[in-house]
C-alpha positions in Angstrom: 40.1 0.7 -11.2 41.4 4.2 -10.3 38.0 5.1 -8.6 38.2 4.9 -5.0 34.1 4.5 -4.5 33.7 1.0 -3.1 30.5 -0.9 -2.2 30.2 -3.7 0.2 28.4 -6.6 -1.3 26.9 -8.9 1.3 26.8 -11.7 -1.3 30.7 -12.1 -1.3 31.1 -10.3 2.0 33.9 -8.0 0.0 34.0 -4.5 -0.9 34.1 -3.8 -4.4 35.4 -0.6 -6.1 32.9 0.8 -9.2 32.9 4.2 -11.0 30.7 6.5 -10.2 27.5 5.9 -12.3 27.8 2.8 -12.9 24.6 0.5 -12.4 23.8 -2.6 -10.2 23.8 -4.7 -13.7 27.5 -3.3 -14.8 28.6 -4.4 -10.9 27.2 -7.4 -11.1 28.4 -8.3 -14.6 31.7 -8.2 -13.1 31.6 -10.4 -10.2 28.8 -12.7 -11.9 31.3 -15.9 -11.1 30.9 -15.3 -7.3 27.5 -15.0 -7.2 25.2 -18.4 -7.8 22.3 -16.7 -9.2 21.1 -14.6 -11.7 19.5 -11.4 -9.8 16.5 -9.4 -11.3 16.8 -6.5 -8.6 18.7 -5.8 -5.1 18.9 -4.1 -2.0 20.6 -0.9 -1.7 21.2 0.1 1.9 17.9 -2.7 2.5 15.8 -0.7 -0.3 15.1 -2.6 -3.2 16.1 -1.1 -6.5 16.0 -2.5 -10.2 19.5 -3.6 -11.6 19.6 -0.7 -13.8 19.9 1.7 -10.6 23.2 3.6 -10.9 25.3 4.2 -7.8 27.1 7.6 -7.3 28.2 7.0 -3.7 29.5 3.9 -1.5 26.5 1.8 -0.4 25.9 -2.0 0.9 24.5 -3.9 -2.0 23.0 -7.3 -2.0 22.1 -8.9 -5.0 18.8 -11.4 -4.3 17.9 -14.6 -5.9 14.6 -15.3 -7.5 13.0 -16.5 -5.2 13.0 -14.0 -2.5 9.5 -11.8 -1.7 11.4 -8.5 -3.8 12.3 -10.3 -6.6 9.2 -12.7 -6.7 7.3 -9.1 -6.8 9.8 -7.9 -9.2 9.5 -11.3 -11.7 5.3 -10.6 -11.5 5.0 -6.8 -12.4 7.8 -7.6 -15.6 5.3 -10.6 -16.6 2.5 -7.7 -16.2 4.1 -5.3 -18.9 4.8 -7.9 -20.9 1.5 -9.5 -21.1 0.3 -5.5 -21.3 2.8 -5.3 -24.6 1.2 -8.8 -26.1 -2.2 -7.3 -26.0 -1.3 -4.2 -27.3 0.7 -5.7 -30.1 -2.4 -8.4 -31.1 -5.8 -6.3 -29.7 -4.9 -2.5 -30.4 -7.3 -0.7 -28.5 -8.3 -3.3 -25.7 -7.8 -2.4 -22.3 -6.0 -5.1 -19.7 -7.3 -5.2 -16.3 -5.3 -7.2 -13.2 -8.3 -7.6 -10.5 -6.1 -9.3 -8.1 -4.3 -12.8 -7.3 -6.1 -16.0 -6.7 -5.6 -19.3 -8.1 -1.9 -19.6 -7.6 -1.8 -16.4 -10.4 -3.6 -13.2 -11.4 -7.0 -12.6 -12.6 -7.0 -10.8 -15.7 -9.8 -9.0 -17.8 -10.0 -7.7 -21.3 -13.1 -5.5 -21.4 -14.9 -6.2 -24.5 -14.1 -9.7 -24.5 -16.6 -11.6 -22.2 -15.2 -14.8 -22.0 -11.3 -15.3 -23.8 -11.4 -18.6 -25.2 -8.2 -20.7 -25.6 -7.5 -19.4 -29.2 -7.2 -16.2 -27.7 -5.4 -17.0 -24.7 -2.7 -19.5 -26.9 -2.2 -16.3 -29.2 -1.3 -13.9 -26.6 0.8 -16.4 -24.9 2.6 -17.2 -27.9 3.6 -13.5 -28.3 4.6 -13.2 -25.1 7.0 -15.7 -25.6 8.2 -13.9 -28.3 8.7 -10.8 -26.7 10.8 -13.0 -23.8 12.9 -14.8 -26.3 13.6 -11.2 -27.9 15.3 -10.2 -24.5 14.0 -6.3 -25.1 15.0 -3.9 -22.1 12.8 -2.4 -19.7 14.1 1.0 -19.9 13.2 3.2 -16.7 12.0 6.4 -17.4 11.7 9.7 -15.4 10.0 12.7 -16.5 7.7 16.0 -15.7 4.7 14.5 -15.1 2.6 16.6 -17.1 4.8 14.8 -20.1 4.0 11.6 -18.4 0.2 12.2 -18.1 0.1 12.6 -22.1 2.0 9.6 -23.3 -0.7 8.2 -20.9 -3.5 9.7 -22.3 -2.5 8.4 -26.1 -2.0 4.9 -25.1 -5.4 5.2 -23.3 -4.2 4.4 -19.8 -7.0 7.0 -18.0 -7.0 5.2 -14.8 -2.7 6.3 -14.4 -3.8 9.9 -15.8 -6.4 10.2 -13.1 -4.2 8.8 -10.0 -1.0 11.0 -11.4 -3.2 14.1 -11.5 -4.7 13.2 -7.8 -0.9 13.0 -6.4 0.4 15.9 -7.6 3.9 15.2 -8.3 6.2 17.0 -10.5 8.3 14.2 -11.3 7.2 10.6 -12.4 9.1 7.2 -13.1 7.6 5.0 -15.9 8.9 2.1 -18.0 9.2 1.5 -21.3 9.4 -1.6 -23.8 9.5 -1.7 -27.3 6.8 0.9 -28.4 4.6 0.5 -25.0 5.0 2.6 -21.7 3.5 1.9 -18.2 4.0 2.7 -14.6 4.2 0.3 -11.8 4.5 0.1 -8.0 8.0 -1.2 -7.7 10.9 -2.1 -9.8 10.9 -4.2 -13.0 13.4 -6.8 -14.5 16.8 -5.7 -16.8 14.9 -7.3 -19.6 12.4 -9.7 -20.9 14.7 -12.5 -21.1 14.5 -12.7 -17.4 11.1 -14.0 -17.8 11.6 -17.4 -18.7 9.0 -19.2 -16.8 5.2 -18.5 -16.9 2.3 -19.0 -18.4 -1.2 -17.8 -19.5 -4.7 -19.6 -19.8 -8.5 -18.8 -20.1 -10.0 -18.4 -16.3 -13.6 -16.9 -15.8 -14.6 -14.5 -17.8 -10.7 -13.9 -18.4 -7.3 -14.9 -17.9 -5.0 -16.3 -15.4 -1.5 -14.8 -15.7 1.2 -17.2 -13.5 4.6 -16.5 -12.7 7.1 -19.5 -11.4 6.3 -21.5 -8.1 8.5 -20.8 -5.5 9.2 -24.2 -4.6 10.1 -24.9 -8.3 11.3 -21.9 -10.4 11.4 -23.9 -13.5 7.8 -24.3 -13.5 4.8 -22.7 -13.2 2.5 -23.8 -9.8 -0.8 -25.8 -10.8 -3.8 -24.1 -10.3 -5.8 -24.5 -7.5 -9.7 -24.5 -7.3 -11.0 -21.0 -5.0 -14.8 -20.7 -6.1 -15.5 -18.9 -3.1 -13.1 -16.6 -2.7 -13.8 -15.7 -6.5 -17.2 -15.1 -5.5 -16.0 -13.0 -2.8 -14.1 -10.7 -5.1 -16.4 -10.5 -7.8 -19.3 -9.2 -5.4 -17.1 -6.5 -4.0 -15.8 -5.6 -7.7 -19.5 -4.8 -8.7 -20.1 -3.1 -5.9 -16.5 -1.1 -6.4 -18.5 -0.1 -9.6 -21.3 0.6 -8.7 -20.1 3.5 -5.7 -17.7 4.5 -8.7 -14.3 3.9 -7.3 -12.3 1.3 -8.4 -9.1 2.7 -8.1 -6.7 5.1 -5.9 -7.5 7.7 -8.4 -11.0 7.5 -8.4 -10.7 7.5 -4.5 -8.2 10.5 -4.1 -10.9 12.2 -6.5 -13.9 11.6 -4.4 -12.0 12.5 -1.3 -10.9 15.6 -2.6 -14.5 16.3 -3.8 -15.4 15.7 0.0 -17.4 12.4 -0.8 -15.5 10.5 1.8 -18.1 10.4 4.5 -20.7 8.8 2.0 -18.2 6.1 1.2 -17.4 5.5 4.9 -21.5 5.1 5.1 -21.9 2.9 2.1 -19.1 0.8 2.5 -20.5 0.4 6.0 -23.9 -0.3 5.3 -22.4 -3.6 2.8 -20.2 -4.6 5.6 -23.8 -4.4 7.9 -26.1 -6.3 5.0 -23.2 -8.9 4.8 -23.1 -10.2 8.2 -26.8 -9.9 8.5 -27.0 -12.2 5.7 -25.0 -14.5 7.3 -26.2 -14.4 10.3 -29.7 -15.1 8.5 -28.5 -18.1 7.0 -26.8 -19.4 10.2 -30.2 -19.2 12.2 -32.1 -21.1 9.4 -29.5 -23.8 9.6 -29.8 -23.7 13.5 -33.6 -24.1 13.3 -32.9 -27.0 10.9 -31.5 -28.7 14.0 -27.7 -27.8 13.0 -25.1 -25.0 13.2 -24.9 -25.1 17.1 -21.2 -24.6 16.7 -20.3 -21.1 14.1 -16.7 -21.6 13.2 -15.0 -18.0 12.5 -11.3 -18.3 10.7 -8.7 -16.0 9.0 -5.4 -15.0 8.5 -3.4 -12.6 10.8 -5.5 -8.9 10.7 -8.6 -10.3 9.2 -10.8 -8.9 11.4 -12.3 -11.6 13.0 -12.7 -10.6 16.4 -15.0 -7.8 15.2 -16.6 -9.7 12.9 -17.2 -12.4 15.5 -18.9 -9.8 17.8 -21.1 -8.1 15.2 -22.1 -11.5 14.1 -23.3 -12.1 17.7 -25.9 -9.2 17.7 -27.3 -10.3 14.6 -27.9 -13.6 15.7 -29.4 -11.7 18.9 -32.0 -10.0 16.0 -32.7 -13.9 15.5 -33.6 -14.5 18.8 -30.5 -16.6 19.0 -28.1 -16.7 22.4 -24.6 -16.6 21.2 -21.8 -17.7 23.3 -18.1 -16.9 22.3 -15.0 -18.7 22.6 -11.7 -17.6 21.5 -9.3 -20.4 20.4 -6.4 -17.9 22.1 -7.5 -19.0 25.4 -6.5 -22.5 24.5 -3.0 -22.3 23.7 -0.6 -24.6 25.4 1.9 -23.5 28.1 4.5 -21.5 26.6 7.1 -24.2 26.8 5.1 -27.0 25.3 4.4 -24.5 21.9 6.2 -25.9 19.1 9.2 -24.2 17.3 9.4 -23.2 13.8 12.2 -23.6 11.2 14.4 -20.5 13.2 13.7 -22.1 16.8 10.8 -19.5 17.5 7.7 -20.4 19.1 5.2 -21.1 16.0 2.2 -19.8 17.6 0.5 -20.5 13.9 0.6 -24.4 14.1 -2.4 -25.9 15.3 -0.3 -27.8 17.6 0.0 -24.6 19.4 -3.4 -25.2 20.8 -4.4 -28.0 23.6 -6.4 -29.9 21.4 -7.5 -32.5 23.8 -8.9 -29.8 26.2 -10.7 -27.7 23.5 -12.1 -31.0 22.6 -13.4 -32.1 25.7 -14.8 -28.5 26.9 -16.8 -28.6 23.3 -18.3 -31.8 23.8 -18.8 -31.0 27.8 -20.6 -27.7 26.4 -22.7 -29.7 23.7 -23.8 -32.0 26.1 -25.6 -29.5 28.4 -22.6 -29.4 30.8 -21.7 -25.9 32.7 -17.7 -25.1 31.3 -15.3 -23.1 32.8 -13.3 -21.4 30.2 -9.4 -21.2 30.5 -7.9 -17.7 30.0 -4.4 -17.6 28.4 -1.8 -15.1 30.1 0.4 -13.8 27.5 2.5 -12.0 29.6 3.2 -15.0 31.5 2.8 -17.6 29.0 0.4 -19.8 30.8 -2.9 -21.0 30.9 -5.3 -19.4 34.2 -8.9 -19.9 35.1 -10.9 -16.7 36.2 -14.0 -18.0 36.9 -15.8 -17.7 33.2 -18.3 -20.3 33.4 -20.6 -20.8 30.6 -23.5 -22.9 29.7 -25.8 -23.7 27.0 -29.4 -23.2 26.5 -31.7 -24.2 24.2 -31.3 -21.0 22.0 -27.7 -20.8 22.6 -25.5 -21.1 19.8 -21.4 -21.2 20.0 -19.1 -18.6 18.0 -15.4 -19.5 18.1 -13.2 -17.5 16.6 -9.4 -18.1 15.7 -6.9 -19.0 12.8 -7.4 -22.7 12.9 -11.5 -23.0 12.7 -11.9 -24.6 9.3 -9.0 -26.9 10.0 -11.3 -30.5 10.2 -8.7 -31.3 13.1 -9.5 -28.7 15.6 -13.1 -30.1 16.0 -12.3 -33.5 14.9 -14.9 -34.8 17.6 -17.6 -33.1 16.7 -20.3 -33.7 13.8 -20.0 -31.4 10.4 -23.8 -31.2 10.6 -23.6 -29.2 14.0 -20.8 -26.7 12.6 -21.5 -23.7 10.4 -17.6 -22.3 9.1 -17.1 -18.6 8.2 -13.9 -17.4 6.5 -12.8 -14.1 7.1 -10.5 -11.8 4.8 -9.5 -8.5 3.9 -9.7 -9.2 0.1 -8.6 -5.9 -0.8 -10.7 -5.1 -4.4 -9.7 -1.4 -5.2 -6.7 -1.1 -7.2 -3.8 1.3 -7.5 -4.7 1.4 -11.0 -5.5 -1.3 -14.2 -2.2 -2.8 -13.8 -1.5 -2.7 -10.1 -3.4 -4.3 -7.7 -3.6 -4.0 -3.9 -2.1 -7.3 -2.6 -3.9 -8.4 0.6 -1.2 -9.5 2.6 -0.3 -5.7 2.6 -3.7 -4.2 3.6 -3.3 -7.1 7.0 0.1 -6.3 7.3 -0.9 -2.3 7.8 -3.7 -3.3 9.8 -1.4 -5.6 12.1 1.6 -2.6 12.1 -0.9 0.4 13.7 -2.5 -2.4 16.0 0.5 -3.5 17.6 2.2 -0.2 17.6 -0.7 1.4 19.5 -2.1 -1.3 21.8 0.5 -4.1 22.0 3.8 -2.2 22.5 5.2 -3.9 19.4 7.7 -1.8 17.3 6.8 -1.8 12.9 10.5 -2.9 13.0 9.2 -6.3 15.2 6.1 -7.2 13.3 8.1 -6.6 9.9 10.2 -8.9 11.5 7.8 -11.6 12.2 5.7 -11.0 9.2 7.0 -13.5 7.2 7.0 -16.1 10.1 2.8 -15.3 10.1 2.7 -15.6 6.1 4.3 -19.4 6.5 2.0 -20.3 9.3 -0.7 -19.0 6.9 0.3 -20.6 3.9 0.2 -23.8 6.5 -2.2 -23.3 8.5 -5.3 -21.3 7.1 -5.5 -21.2 3.4 -5.3 -24.7 2.7 -8.7 -24.6 4.4 -10.4 -21.6 3.5 -12.7 -23.5 0.8 -14.0 -25.8 3.5 -15.9 -22.4 4.2 -19.7 -22.4 4.0 -19.4 -18.7 3.6 -16.4 -15.9 3.2 -16.7 -12.5 4.5 -14.6 -9.9 2.9 -13.2 -7.7 5.6 -11.8 -4.9 3.5 -13.3 -1.5 3.4 -13.2 0.7 0.4 -12.0 3.6 2.3 -9.7 1.9 4.8 -5.9 2.9 3.4 -7.0 6.0 3.4 -8.0 6.4 7.0 -4.9 4.5 8.1 -2.4 6.3 6.1 -1.4 8.9 8.7 -0.9 6.5 11.4 0.9 3.7 9.2 3.3 6.1 8.0 4.0 7.4 11.4 4.9 3.8 12.4 6.9 3.3 9.3 8.9 6.2 9.9 10.0 4.7 13.3 12.2 2.0 11.6 15.7 3.2 11.6 17.5 2.8 8.2 20.3 0.7 9.2 18.3 -2.6 9.8 17.1 -5.0 7.1 13.4 -4.2 8.2 13.8 -0.5 6.7 13.4 -1.8 3.0 9.9 -3.0 3.8 8.9 0.1 5.8 10.1 1.9 2.7 8.1 -0.1 0.9 5.3 0.5 2.3 5.4 3.9 2.7 5.6 4.6 -1.2 2.6 2.5 -1.3 0.7 4.6 1.1 1.9 7.7 -0.7 -0.5 6.8 -3.5 -3.5 7.7 -1.0 -5.0 11.0 0.0 -6.0 10.7 3.7 -9.4 10.2 4.9 -10.4 11.5 8.5 -11.9 8.7 10.8 -14.1 11.2 11.9 -17.0 9.7 10.3 -15.8 6.2 10.8 -18.8 4.1 13.3 -17.3 2.7 16.8 -18.6 -0.3 15.7 -16.4 -0.5 11.5 -14.6 -3.7 11.5 -11.3 -1.2 11.1 -11.8 0.7 14.8 -10.4 -3.1 15.7 -6.7 -1.4 14.5 -7.2 2.0 14.9 -8.9 2.6 17.6 -12.3 4.2 19.2 -14.2 1.1 18.8 -17.4 0.4 20.8 -17.0 -3.5 21.4 -14.2 -4.4 24.2 -11.3 -6.4 22.9 
């Protein structure tokens, strides 16, 4: 090739010549025999791009395997557009709402169809299979936003119209698949033929869309029962509908009209009501002779600590005397901490805790003894004792907060009749638009980035780098036990992403362009760009989000 332009391909460890304007797909097709998989996206200078991304200058390129996080997101988004086209083909004029992930799939609703039966589901699945087998390209387009708004208006995508009008961008990227157009938070596959593994089945009032199982790319995962999580999601979706803020476009519109103080007040009132209801349920069981121990569990940055402190206040109004224990103080000395597959300390492991000491202290407390609680010094990596002694009275109730609270092995020595279990997670129920949900993990990651940046001396680079290990720990040690909960508390707040926007963006801008974490930082900044900033002025000092933003009246 006469061109002197070159990319550095990380997959082959070599420079490859290319002509200006060639796409990633063009380059891949020339070197496909040197890469042992078929990519549906790639990283260009650490940012994820679709395979039709054109190159005009030297870049570093890494083609990504299907089970990488970026490829999995690309695959699922592409499936969503295939489902949208199938609905448009078979049910003209019917809207599609993709609500959230659950049961190892994605919960979808067809407004107007109260309960989707097996026959309708089979017809939609068959139409999706025909679209996949036809190998239709996903065409990436970029036009004036005013033109894209007109396209979406013709298709009845009013949620996207509202969002685009609130963003005030001159140009907008969208995709065309056959005769339908759509926009997505991120790139799509080059064509439908890449989406061979999927399933669609009836679920609740709608459908469950499934992609491949990350542990076996040849099949979809077996669904799991998540009845309590479904109810937690559904309750908040109904609340959002009553408030009139189901998606980011409606949220931005409310902010522009000066209604953010009211949204904050209403969302905080809902949290107060739910926490009070949980406290009442605990008190009732306590007075029936059970519930001497309340176990509060949940994944990283779910707001467990503030929830526990607010629950303690509500329990006091029920004339109970809460005593709090943090599982973090029962970590083993650092040199005894288990290691993960990369050789790093695995603080997510149940066995990072001194289970023998914890159960001994717990049983001594329940038998009426006074116990000196340990303190774990994270700086030295060792256990200390500072004279923190507690003893239970006739009105005492133990609140134990930590990620492993729902794991039966944690409290194996205590009768289940004495336990009340609460699962806390930020189950984000506001959507970007009807076809783009907000992953709960992104909400929690942004919370953690802000908290680590402001209060723990940890950069956004380090938080992002550590996050995959945290997520693996959650998948192994937390999520399998979440349905053990007596109740679930959704710690997300309708307004929080708008309030976090400025501080999160500041932390993310500090991520250098020459590190792998830049790609994730760039993705999160793109996500935050959809939100109109909301001032934290009206967020009360008792708000759960203050645990991350600062300004809380609670001591941590």
